[in-house]
C-alpha positions as a Markdown table, in Angstrom:
| # | Residue | x | y | z |
|---|---|---|---|---|
| 1 | Met | 236.2 | 114.1 | 152.5 |
| 2 | Thr | 236.9 | 113.0 | 156.1 |
| 3 | Glu | 235.4 | 114.8 | 159.1 |
| 4 | Ala | 237.8 | 117.2 | 160.8 |
| 5 | Ala | 237.8 | 115.7 | 164.3 |
| 6 | Pro | 239.2 | 112.2 | 163.4 |
| 7 | Ile | 241.8 | 113.5 | 160.9 |
| 8 | Asn | 242.9 | 116.2 | 163.4 |
| 9 | Ala | 243.3 | 113.6 | 166.2 |
| 10 | Val | 245.4 | 111.3 | 164.0 |
| 11 | Met | 247.5 | 114.2 | 162.6 |
| 12 | Arg | 248.0 | 115.6 | 166.1 |
| 13 | Ala | 249.0 | 112.2 | 167.4 |
| 14 | Leu | 251.5 | 111.6 | 164.6 |
| 15 | Ala | 252.9 | 115.1 | 164.6 |
| 16 | Asp | 255.3 | 114.5 | 167.4 |
| 17 | Pro | 258.5 | 112.7 | 166.2 |
| 18 | Thr | 258.9 | 110.7 | 169.4 |
| 19 | Arg | 255.2 | 109.6 | 169.3 |
| 20 | Arg | 255.7 | 108.6 | 165.7 |
| 21 | Ala | 258.7 | 106.5 | 166.7 |
| 22 | Val | 256.7 | 104.8 | 169.4 |
| 23 | Phe | 253.8 | 104.1 | 166.9 |
| 24 | Glu | 256.3 | 102.7 | 164.4 |
| 25 | Gln | 257.7 | 100.3 | 167.1 |
| 26 | Val | 254.1 | 99.2 | 168.0 |
| 27 | Val | 253.3 | 98.7 | 164.3 |
| 28 | Ser | 256.5 | 96.6 | 163.8 |
| 29 | Ser | 255.5 | 94.1 | 166.6 |
| 30 | Asp | 252.5 | 92.0 | 167.2 |
| 31 | Glu | 252.2 | 93.3 | 170.8 |
| 32 | Ile | 254.6 | 95.2 | 172.9 |
| 33 | Thr | 254.7 | 96.5 | 176.5 |
| 34 | Val | 255.7 | 99.9 | 177.8 |
| 35 | Val | 258.9 | 98.4 | 179.3 |
| 36 | Glu | 259.9 | 97.0 | 175.8 |
| 37 | Leu | 259.1 | 100.4 | 174.2 |
| 38 | Thr | 261.2 | 102.2 | 176.8 |
| 39 | Arg | 264.2 | 100.0 | 176.5 |
| 40 | Gly | 266.9 | 101.8 | 174.5 |
| 41 | Ser | 264.6 | 104.7 | 173.5 |
| 42 | Gly | 266.2 | 107.3 | 175.7 |
| 43 | Val | 262.7 | 108.3 | 176.9 |
| 44 | Thr | 261.3 | 107.7 | 180.3 |
| 45 | Gln | 258.6 | 105.1 | 180.9 |
| 46 | Gly | 256.2 | 107.8 | 182.0 |
| 47 | Ala | 256.7 | 109.7 | 178.7 |
| 48 | Ile | 256.2 | 106.5 | 176.7 |
| 49 | Ser | 253.0 | 105.9 | 178.6 |
| 50 | Gln | 251.8 | 109.4 | 177.8 |
| 51 | His | 252.6 | 108.9 | 174.1 |
| 52 | Leu | 250.7 | 105.6 | 174.1 |
| 53 | Lys | 247.7 | 107.4 | 175.8 |
| 54 | Ala | 247.7 | 110.0 | 172.9 |
| 55 | Leu | 248.0 | 107.2 | 170.3 |
| 56 | Lys | 245.1 | 105.3 | 172.0 |
| 57 | Gln | 242.9 | 108.4 | 172.1 |
| 58 | Ala | 243.5 | 108.9 | 168.4 |
| 59 | Gly | 242.5 | 105.3 | 167.7 |
| 60 | Leu | 245.9 | 104.2 | 166.5 |
| 61 | Val | 246.7 | 101.7 | 169.2 |
| 62 | Ala | 244.7 | 99.3 | 171.4 |
| 63 | Glu | 245.7 | 97.8 | 174.7 |
| 64 | Arg | 245.3 | 94.4 | 176.3 |
| 65 | Pro | 245.9 | 94.1 | 180.0 |
| 66 | Glu | 247.3 | 90.8 | 181.2 |
| 67 | Gly | 248.1 | 90.7 | 184.9 |
| 68 | Arg | 250.4 | 93.6 | 185.7 |
| 69 | Lys | 251.4 | 94.1 | 182.1 |
| 70 | Val | 249.6 | 95.9 | 179.4 |
| 71 | Tyr | 250.2 | 94.9 | 175.8 |
| 72 | Tyr | 249.8 | 97.4 | 173.0 |
| 73 | Arg | 249.1 | 96.6 | 169.3 |
| 74 | Ala | 248.5 | 98.8 | 166.3 |
| 75 | Gln | 244.9 | 99.5 | 165.2 |
| 76 | Pro | 245.1 | 99.8 | 161.3 |
| 77 | Lys | 241.6 | 101.2 | 161.2 |
| 78 | Gly | 242.9 | 104.2 | 163.1 |
| 79 | Leu | 244.7 | 105.4 | 160.0 |
| 80 | Glu | 241.6 | 105.4 | 157.8 |
| 81 | Pro | 241.0 | 109.2 | 158.3 |
| 82 | Leu | 244.5 | 109.9 | 157.1 |
| 83 | Val | 244.2 | 107.5 | 154.2 |
| 84 | Asp | 240.9 | 109.1 | 153.2 |
| 85 | Trp | 242.4 | 112.6 | 153.4 |
| 86 | Met | 245.4 | 111.6 | 151.4 |
| 87 | Ser | 243.3 | 109.9 | 148.7 |
| 88 | His | 241.2 | 113.1 | 148.4 |
| 89 | Tyr | 244.4 | 115.1 | 147.7 |
| 90 | Gly | 245.7 | 112.4 | 145.4 |
| 91 | Val | 242.7 | 113.0 | 143.1 |
| 92 | Phe | 243.2 | 116.7 | 143.4 |
| 93 | Trp | 246.8 | 116.6 | 142.2 |
| 94 | Arg | 246.1 | 114.0 | 139.5 |
| 95 | Glu | 243.5 | 116.4 | 138.1 |
| 96 | Arg | 245.9 | 119.3 | 138.3 |
| 97 | Phe | 248.6 | 117.4 | 136.5 |
| 98 | Ala | 246.2 | 116.3 | 133.8 |
| 99 | Asn | 245.2 | 120.0 | 133.3 |
| 100 | Leu | 248.8 | 121.0 | 133.2 |
| 101 | Arg | 249.6 | 118.3 | 130.6 |
| 102 | Thr | 246.7 | 119.6 | 128.4 |
| 103 | Leu | 247.9 | 123.1 | 128.7 |
| 104 | Leu | 251.4 | 122.2 | 127.8 |
| 105 | Lys | 250.2 | 120.3 | 124.7 |
| 106 | Glu | 248.2 | 123.4 | 123.7 |
| 107 | Ile | 251.3 | 125.7 | 124.1 |
| 108 | Asp | 253.7 | 123.4 | 122.4 |
| 109 | Pro | 251.9 | 121.0 | 120.1 |
């Protein structure tokens, strides 16, 4: 299974609903600036910057400075710890359901 530190960082970063919304906006665009993320969000530019910092530290977004602007884009590899964690539990539940199916067949043949 995945190491605790990377999965914890990803889960912590995505636990906040505003940060998840910011991440979803970044994912839905090729590249996006803080100004574009702030527009219509009801959140201050400073708060958006803090959310982006947390997402960047978790490996979920990358930045590309260009002049005075910084462009953000999603880092799909950043979700790997979460995907690994979910696939581990997918196997766990498939095994449990298979055991349940077997038990039910034994009880009511």
